[in-house]
Each structure stands twice: as structure tokens, then as C-alpha cells.
N, C-alpha and C positions, 0 to 999 in steps of 0.2 A: 503494500499500499504505500502511495506516495503522500507523504506527511506534509510536503511543501505546498500542497494545494490548499487553499484556504475558501471557505464558503464565500460566496459573493454577498455583500452586505445589502440588505433591504433598502430600496430608496425611501427618503423620508417623506411622510405625508404631505401632501399639497396643501398649502394654507391659501385659502380663497382670498383675493383682494379685498374682498368686504370685511374680513377679520384681520387683516394686515395692516390696512391704513385707517387707524381709529385715533380718537382723541383720548389724552392721558386721563381725563376726568370728565364727568358728565356736567354739563351746563344747560340751563334752558328751562323748560316746562317741569313743574313739581310733578312727580308720580305718586300714586297712591299704592300703598302696601297694605295687606292684612296681616295681622298678628295672630297667628295660629296656636300659640302657646308654646312652640318649640323654635320657630323662625318667622320671618316675615316673607310673605309671598306677594309678588307683583303680578297681575292677571292681564292688564292691559297690553296688547302686542306691541304697540308703538313704544310704551314705557319699557318693556323687556327689552327691545333692540337698543333703546336710549340707554340703559344702564349697563347692559352686558357688553355692549362694543365700545363704549366709552368709559374705559377703566377696568374692564373685565370684572365687573361686580356679578356676584350670584352665580347659580348654575341651574340648569334645567332640572324640573322635578323628575323627569324621565329620561334625562340625557347625562352624559358624564361631565360635560362642561357647558357650552353654550346650548341654549335651547335649539332643537332641530330646526325650527322654523326660522329662527334668526341667522344660524349658521348657513341655511340654504338660500336666503332672500334677504338678508342685511336689514336694511332701514325701509326696504319696500315690503315689510312684512304684512302690512294692511292690504296689498294687491295680491296676495296669494289667493289663488284659486282652491277650493276645499276639495283638494284631492290628497287623501292620506297618503298614499303610495308614489303618485306621480307615475303610474303604469296604466296603460290602456290595454286591457284584454281583447284581442282580436277575435277570440271565440265569442265573446259576449256580442261584438258588433255582428259577426255573422249570424247568430241567432236572432237578433234584431230584424236583420234583413230577411231571414226566412219567415218569420212571423208576420212582417209586413206584407210578404208576398202571399202569404197563405190566407190571412185574415183581412186583407186589404188596408190595415193600418196598424201601426205599433202602438198606438196609443192606449192606455188602459192595461198594457201588458205588465206593469209593475217592475219592469226591468230598468236599472239605471246603469249607465256606463260612465265611469269616471275619466274625464279627458282634461287635459289642460291645454292653455292657448297655444304653447309651443308645440303641442303633439298634434294639432289639427293638420299642419301640413304633411307630416309624416304619414297619417293615416291616409291621406289622398294619395301620396306617392306610393304606398304599398299597395293600394287598391282596396283598402278595408272599407273604405267610405267614398263617396263620390262628393263632389262639390254641391251638387243639388240636395243631397241629405243634410250637408251641414247648414244650406240656406234655409231648409225646412225645419232646422233645429231638431233633427232627428237624434242628435246625441246632447243629452241634458245634463247640465252640471248643477248638481244639488249638493248640499251639505250633508256630510256623513252623520246620521243620527247616533252612531256608535263611536264617533271619533272622540277619544280621550285628550282633552286639552292640556297642554303643558304649561305651567307656570314657570317664573323665575323665582327661586328660592334663595333668600338673602340670609347670611348668618347673622347673629346678634351684633357682632362688631361691624360688620358692613352696614347693617341698617342704621345704628347708631352714628356711624361716620356720616353717612348721606344725609341723616336729619340734623346732626349737630353742626359739622363742619362745612358741609356744601349746601345745605338747605334746598336739596332737590327731592326730598322725599317726605311724605306724611304717611303715618302709620295709624290706622283705623283698627278698632276692635270690631268683634262681630256684631254689635249693635250699631256700627256706623260712627261712633263717636271718635274724633281725633285725639290720640294720646300724646300728652305732652312729653316733653324731653325728661322731666322728673319723673313722671309715671314709667316711662321706658326704662329708665335706670333701675327703678324698683322692681318692675316685672323682670327684666333681663337678669338682675342680680339674684332673683329668686329661683330663677332657672338654673343659673351657671354661678356657684358660689365665687369663683374667681373671675367674675365678668370685668371688673375694675382694672386688676392688672394685666389680663387678657387684652382689653382695649388699649391700654397704655403700650403693649407690644405691637398691637395692630397700628396705631399711630406712628410709632417708630418706623416700621417697616414701610408704612405709606409714605413717610417724610423722605424715605430712600428711593422712592418712585418705584416701588415694588408693586407687581400685580399679585395679590394674595388669593390663594386657593385654600378651600377647605381640605382638612386631612381626614374627613370622616371616613371615606372610601378606603384609607390605609388603616383604619381603626385608631387614629389619633387626632390631635389638634393642628392647627396651621402652625403652631409654635414648634 
């Protein structure tokens, strides 16, 4: 065996430009966060993109880092068509055409095909649909009723930093009342006994222009 041969290293993952060209800290409109008792979650898609792209705050509730919709579309998150997978199944299109030919119309079939704007030209090219079908709105784009929406989860330190230092976040309780900075400190300290020294460490790292990520998935804190 030739031990001089080394395995070819895997190429590094490509970083989309929308994630590479960002501002160091968020500025502008104030986002609304919901205190869940364990963390602060931001539900508005535009606010999620604003906080996660500018400064790298928070992580997706069902993603390892950036929320999937933000990583895919960046600040145009509000223009995303409701397609959970971005895939059009050609077999579904063919079945709709069969039903249209058999019954004279495909209305009332209860069949929905998920299609994105950029996929329409591809469908016409491969012959899955015709231009006339697109004009007749044969392919309907609807919101998936079973789609689980992803929120942006902020750590206690991140939420306090955005509220106290940058003034770009308001935290609400479940009854809709806005929590003051004093109330947040009490609630956060009740959950995390060492919240004050942890926040001091967070502030120090932020003063060094670090992007701080939670260490929960590694079984520890960011410190």
C-alpha cells in the first residue's frame, strides 16, 4: 500500500453572497420578540433577516445556524413563494393533465402542485406543462397548511444586548405587554443564575467584534 497518497480534502462549503456581505450590527426598525420562558423568539420574517444577517444574532428554531428561509433568500424573505421544498413533481403535473383530459377540467380535483416562479420556465422547457396551461393558471401556488414555520431564537444575552445596547428589539410576554429592561434582568437572572457575569463576558466578546454563537448543540455555553 502506498502511504504517500493522501485523501483529497473536501472543498469548503460555498457561502452565499447574501450571507457574506452583511453589516456588523443591526440598525433601523425595532423588532418584536416573544419571551418564551427559555429564550426570546422573533417571528416576523423581515425582522428575522434583519437580526440574523446584520451581526449574526440568533439561530433558527429548526436549523443549525441561519434560518433556512433567510439563508436561501436573504432580505427578500418576504417575497418567497410558499414552496417548502422548491421542487416540482413532474408526475403530479402529468396526473393533472390526465384528469383534465378525462373529466374536461382539473378544477375540484383537490390536487395541488407546488411551483416557484423560477421553475415555470424549466417546466415549459422539459414539456411538463405548456404556456397555455400556465396562462390558464393550471398550476396553483398555495400556502402549505402543514408547513411548520421557523422562528429566530435569541439567547438571553443576545436579547439583552439588542434591547439595552442597540435599542433595536422590544420583548413582549405572552399577554402582549412589553417587558422593561429591569423586568428582563429579573426574568433572565431567574432562569440563568449566572446571567450577569455571562452578559459581561458577552459584552467583552462583542467589543472585540466577535460573532457569538450559542454552544448548546455542543453541550455547553458560548463561554
